[in-house]
C-alpha positions in Angstrom: 0.0 0.1 0.0 1.4 3.4 -1.0 1.7 6.1 1.5 -0.3 9.1 0.5 1.6 12.4 1.1 -0.5 15.5 1.8 0.9 18.2 -0.5 0.4 21.9 0.2 0.8 25.2 -1.4 2.9 28.0 0.0 2.5 31.7 -1.1 5.2 34.2 -1.2 4.0 37.2 1.0 6.4 39.6 -1.0 5.2 39.0 -4.6 2.4 36.4 -4.5 4.2 33.6 -6.2 2.7 30.2 -5.2 5.0 27.1 -4.6 3.0 24.1 -5.3 4.5 20.9 -3.6 2.6 18.6 -5.9 3.7 20.4 -9.1 7.3 20.9 -8.0 7.6 17.3 -6.5 9.4 18.5 -3.4 7.8 19.2 0.0 8.4 23.0 1.0 10.2 21.8 4.3 12.6 19.7 2.3 13.9 22.6 0.3 17.3 23.8 1.4 17.4 26.6 4.0 19.0 29.0 1.4 16.2 28.4 -1.2 14.7 31.7 -2.4 11.6 32.7 -4.2 12.3 32.2 -8.0 10.4 35.4 -8.8 11.5 37.9 -6.3 14.3 36.3 -4.4 13.1 36.4 -0.8 13.8 33.5 1.7 11.6 30.7 2.8 10.6 32.6 5.9 8.5 35.0 3.7 6.3 32.1 2.6 2.9 31.2 4.2 0.9 27.9 3.8 -2.3 28.4 1.9 -5.3 26.2 1.1 
């Protein structure tokens, strides 16, 4: 039986870019600490989980 991962979306509070875990194939928490928004360059701490 396959384990189902709950994938979420995270929005950049600076520019509105949405990181979609399902589309990207990587959990947001698994991204390196120095990962930045591909649009505006802010850090992970500027992202909020959205529904």
